[in-house]
C-alpha positions as CSV (number, residue, x, y, z in Angstrom):
1,M,-59.6,-26.1,37.0
2,V,-61.6,-29.4,37.7
3,N,-63.2,-28.4,41.1
4,T,-63.8,-24.7,41.2
5,S,-67.8,-25.0,42.7
6,Y,-66.2,-27.6,45.3
7,Y,-63.9,-24.6,46.4
8,I,-65.2,-21.2,45.4
9,G,-68.8,-22.1,44.3
10,P,-72.0,-21.0,46.2
11,E,-71.6,-23.9,48.5
12,G,-67.9,-23.5,48.1
13,K,-65.1,-24.1,51.1
14,I,-63.3,-21.5,50.6
15,S,-65.4,-18.7,49.5
16,H,-69.0,-18.1,47.4
17,N,-67.8,-16.4,44.1
18,L,-69.4,-18.5,41.5
19,G,-73.3,-18.3,41.1
20,N,-73.7,-21.5,39.5
21,K,-71.5,-24.8,39.5
22,I,-70.4,-24.6,36.7
23,N,-66.5,-25.8,37.1
24,C,-63.8,-24.4,34.4
25,T,-62.9,-27.9,32.9
26,D,-67.1,-27.9,32.0
27,C,-65.9,-25.0,29.4
28,H,-62.3,-25.4,29.3
29,L,-62.0,-29.2,29.0
30,D,-59.7,-31.3,30.6
31,A,-58.5,-28.6,32.6
32,G,-57.8,-26.4,30.0
33,S,-55.7,-29.0,28.4
34,R,-57.5,-30.3,25.6
35,P,-56.3,-28.8,22.0
36,Y,-59.1,-26.2,20.1
37,A,-61.5,-27.1,23.1
38,F,-60.5,-23.3,25.0
39,N,-57.9,-24.5,26.7
40,F,-54.7,-22.1,28.6
41,F,-51.5,-23.4,26.2
42,S,-51.2,-19.5,25.4
43,S,-53.1,-18.2,27.9
44,H,-50.5,-16.9,30.3
45,A,-47.8,-16.1,27.7
46,R,-50.5,-14.0,25.7
47,Y,-52.0,-11.2,29.0
48,P,-51.8,-8.5,29.6
49,Q,-54.4,-8.7,26.1
50,Y,-56.7,-6.1,24.6
51,R,-60.2,-6.7,25.4
52,G,-63.3,-5.6,23.3
53,R,-66.2,-6.4,25.4
54,E,-64.2,-4.5,28.5
55,N,-62.2,-1.7,25.6
56,E,-59.5,-1.9,27.8
57,V,-56.5,-4.1,28.2
58,L,-57.1,-7.2,31.2
59,T,-54.7,-8.6,33.1
60,L,-54.2,-12.7,32.9
61,A,-56.3,-12.6,36.1
62,Q,-59.4,-10.2,35.4
63,R,-59.3,-12.2,32.0
64,V,-60.4,-15.3,35.5
65,N,-62.6,-12.5,36.7
66,N,-64.6,-12.0,33.8
67,C,-65.1,-15.4,33.3
68,I,-66.7,-16.2,37.0
69,M,-68.4,-13.2,37.3
70,R,-70.1,-13.7,32.7
71,P,-70.4,-18.0,32.6
72,S,-70.4,-18.1,36.2
73,N,-72.7,-15.4,37.0
74,G,-70.7,-14.6,40.3
75,T,-68.5,-11.6,41.9
76,P,-65.1,-11.1,41.1
77,L,-62.1,-13.0,43.8
78,P,-59.3,-11.4,45.4
79,L,-56.6,-10.7,42.5
80,D,-54.1,-11.6,45.0
81,C,-56.1,-14.4,46.7
82,K,-54.2,-18.1,47.2
83,E,-57.2,-19.3,44.8
84,M,-56.4,-16.8,41.8
85,V,-52.4,-17.5,42.2
86,A,-53.5,-21.0,42.3
87,M,-55.2,-20.6,38.7
88,L,-52.6,-18.2,37.0
89,C,-49.6,-20.6,38.5
90,Y,-51.3,-23.6,36.7
91,M,-52.0,-21.6,33.4
92,K,-48.3,-20.9,34.0
93,W,-46.9,-23.9,33.8
94,L,-49.1,-25.2,31.2
95,G,-48.0,-23.3,28.9
96,T,-44.0,-24.1,29.6
97,G,-42.0,-23.2,26.9
98,T,-44.2,-20.6,24.7
99,Q,-42.5,-17.5,23.6
100,V,-44.1,-14.0,25.3
101,G,-46.9,-12.6,23.1
102,K,-47.1,-16.3,20.7
103,H,-49.8,-18.8,19.7
104,V,-49.1,-22.1,19.9
105,A,-50.9,-24.8,17.9
106,G,-54.2,-25.3,18.8
107,D,-54.3,-23.3,21.2
108,E,-57.4,-21.0,19.0
109,T,-61.4,-22.4,18.4
110,A,-61.2,-24.9,15.5
111,E,-63.0,-23.1,12.2
112,L,-65.7,-23.3,10.4
113,E,-66.9,-23.4,7.0
114,Y,-70.5,-21.1,7.4
115,P,-73.4,-21.9,5.1
116,D,-74.9,-19.4,2.7
117,R,-78.4,-19.6,5.2
118,A,-79.3,-18.6,8.3
119,A,-78.4,-21.1,11.3
120,D,-81.1,-22.8,12.1
121,P,-82.6,-24.0,15.3
122,E,-85.1,-26.0,14.2
123,K,-82.8,-28.6,13.2
124,G,-80.4,-27.7,15.7
125,A,-83.5,-28.9,18.4
126,L,-83.0,-32.6,16.1
127,I,-79.8,-32.7,16.7
128,F,-79.7,-31.9,19.7
129,Q,-82.7,-34.8,20.9
130,Q,-80.4,-37.5,18.4
131,N,-77.2,-36.8,20.3
132,C,-77.0,-34.4,23.4
133,V,-80.1,-35.1,25.4
134,V,-78.3,-37.9,26.7
135,C,-75.9,-36.2,28.9
136,H,-77.7,-32.8,29.5
137,G,-81.3,-33.9,29.5
138,A,-84.1,-32.5,27.3
139,D,-84.8,-29.4,29.7
140,G,-80.5,-29.1,29.3
141,S,-80.1,-28.8,33.6
142,G,-77.0,-31.0,32.7
143,K,-76.3,-33.7,34.9
144,M,-74.8,-33.5,38.4
145,R,-72.0,-35.5,40.0
146,P,-72.5,-37.8,43.0
147,D,-71.6,-35.4,44.8
148,S,-73.6,-32.5,43.7
149,E,-70.2,-30.4,44.4
150,G,-70.4,-29.7,40.5
151,Y,-71.6,-31.2,36.9
152,L,-70.8,-34.1,34.3
153,Y,-72.3,-32.7,31.9
154,P,-73.1,-28.6,32.7
155,P,-76.8,-26.9,32.0
156,L,-77.3,-25.6,28.5
157,W,-79.8,-23.2,29.5
158,G,-81.8,-22.0,32.9
159,R,-81.3,-20.0,36.0
160,W,-77.8,-22.3,36.3
161,S,-76.2,-22.1,33.6
162,Y,-74.5,-19.2,31.6
163,Q,-75.0,-15.7,31.2
164,R,-76.3,-14.1,28.0
165,G,-74.1,-12.4,26.7
166,S,-71.1,-13.8,28.0
167,S,-69.0,-15.9,25.0
168,P,-70.8,-19.4,25.1
169,S,-73.9,-17.6,24.3
170,R,-73.0,-16.3,21.0
171,V,-73.5,-19.2,18.2
172,L,-70.3,-19.4,16.3
173,K,-68.3,-19.5,19.5
174,L,-70.3,-22.2,21.2
175,A,-70.8,-24.2,17.8
176,R,-66.5,-24.1,17.5
177,F,-66.4,-25.7,20.4
178,I,-69.1,-28.6,19.8
179,K,-67.5,-28.9,16.9
180,V,-64.3,-31.0,18.3
181,S,-65.4,-31.6,21.7
182,M,-69.3,-32.7,20.9
183,P,-70.9,-35.4,21.6
184,D,-68.5,-36.3,24.8
185,K,-66.3,-39.4,24.0
186,K,-67.4,-39.2,20.3
187,A,-66.3,-36.3,18.9
188,T,-62.2,-35.2,18.7
189,W,-60.3,-32.4,17.1
190,Q,-58.8,-34.9,14.6
191,K,-62.4,-36.3,13.6
192,P,-65.4,-33.7,14.4
193,F,-68.6,-35.9,15.1
194,L,-71.1,-33.2,13.4
195,T,-70.3,-31.2,10.2
196,D,-70.4,-27.3,10.7
197,E,-73.7,-26.9,9.6
198,Q,-74.8,-29.4,12.2
199,A,-72.9,-27.6,15.2
200,I,-74.1,-24.2,14.0
201,D,-77.7,-25.1,13.8
202,V,-77.0,-26.5,17.2
203,A,-75.7,-23.9,19.5
204,A,-78.1,-21.4,17.9
205,F,-80.8,-24.1,19.8
206,I,-79.0,-23.7,22.3
207,N,-78.6,-19.8,22.3
208,D,-82.0,-19.3,21.5
209,E,-82.8,-17.4,24.1
210,D,-87.1,-17.1,23.1
211,I,-87.4,-21.3,24.6
212,H,-84.4,-21.0,26.2
213,P,-83.8,-17.9,28.6
214,R,-80.5,-17.6,31.0
215,P,-79.0,-15.0,33.9
216,E,-78.7,-11.3,32.5
217,K,-75.3,-9.4,33.5
218,K,-75.6,-8.6,37.1
219,D,-74.5,-5.1,37.0
220,K,-76.1,-3.4,33.3
221,T,-74.6,-0.1,34.1
222,I,-71.1,-1.6,32.8
223,P,-72.2,-1.7,28.5
224,D,-70.2,-4.6,26.6
225,Y,-68.1,-3.4,23.8
226,P,-68.2,0.0,24.8
227,D,-65.8,0.9,21.3
228,P,-68.8,-1.5,18.2
229,K,-65.8,-2.6,16.4
230,A,-64.3,-4.6,19.0
231,K,-67.9,-6.2,18.9
232,A,-67.8,-10.3,17.4
233,I,-70.0,-10.8,14.5
234,D,-71.6,-13.0,16.4
235,Y,-72.6,-11.2,19.0
236,E,-76.8,-10.9,19.5
237,M,-76.8,-7.4,21.2
238,G,-76.2,-3.9,19.7
239,P,-75.0,-1.3,18.6
240,Y,-72.8,-2.4,15.1
241,V,-70.4,-1.0,13.0
242,D,-72.5,-2.5,9.9
243,T,-75.8,-2.3,8.5
244,F,-76.8,-6.0,9.6
245,S,-80.1,-6.7,12.2
246,E,-79.6,-8.4,15.5
247,K,-81.0,-11.2,14.3
248,Q,-78.6,-11.8,11.2
249,H,-75.5,-10.8,13.8
250,K,-76.7,-14.1,16.1
251,Y,-77.7,-15.6,13.8
252,G,-76.6,-15.7,10.2
253,P,-76.0,-15.8,7.5
254,Y,-73.0,-14.8,8.5
255,K,-70.5,-14.4,4.5
256,P,-72.6,-11.2,4.1
257,I,-71.7,-9.7,7.5
258,I,-67.6,-11.0,7.1
259,Q,-67.5,-9.5,3.0
260,Y,-69.4,-6.3,4.1
261,H,-66.5,-5.6,7.0
262,K,-63.7,-6.6,4.3
263,D,-65.1,-4.0,2.1
264,H,-65.4,-1.3,4.6
265,N,-62.1,-2.3,6.3
266,L,-63.5,-2.7,9.7
267,P,-62.3,-6.4,11.7
268,I,-63.4,-9.3,11.3
269,I,-63.8,-10.9,15.0
270,F,-65.3,-13.9,16.2
């Protein structure tokens, strides 16, 4: 989890499954052990699980490969290889005592209060300049470890960052992470540093593909969200089961979308 790129990265000692040097712990903070930061507290207990993006029930190993293929822009590991088994065993150990199919405190992402306006990438740019540049760089390229085997702070856009359409590329998904985790060593889940609006705005700036291109999905013959009802409301690519545009789904305002889904008995997925 901590040295993923060292083992299976582009220059990996075991294989070359990752397409970049992002380690699992760059998104699943503290090797998946930090509350509200994409942790693994109940992952082993809640898989196999239905996933809307594939419209299928996935095993936990398949879900790990989903991360390898999307945020890490790579190719899947063999499901029974030593590295996959090691990661699954670690997740099972980390979730010791969790009941099958149940959540535990802190295993989901933070709640957000949604502003009445759309997310504002221009405001987000100012927040990024004030709080994020020191670690991630003005060009979003991140900061490598001294051994160049991975990142101290991962890239947020560009060739070596996560793919468009992957979970971090969704504004609300990323904002929930930022709220409790960023800036590093300043924010905690007990005491966020940025307001909810600021987290949403800076997430919008980071994920503005007009100025911050990122890798595209390799195999475009495989559709994302074959069932539009299973699509997250902040997913930026249609079709949708509601009447709102791609731009509003990406940037908001989100309250009208949420209300529409409530009024029409549609799922509200984040």
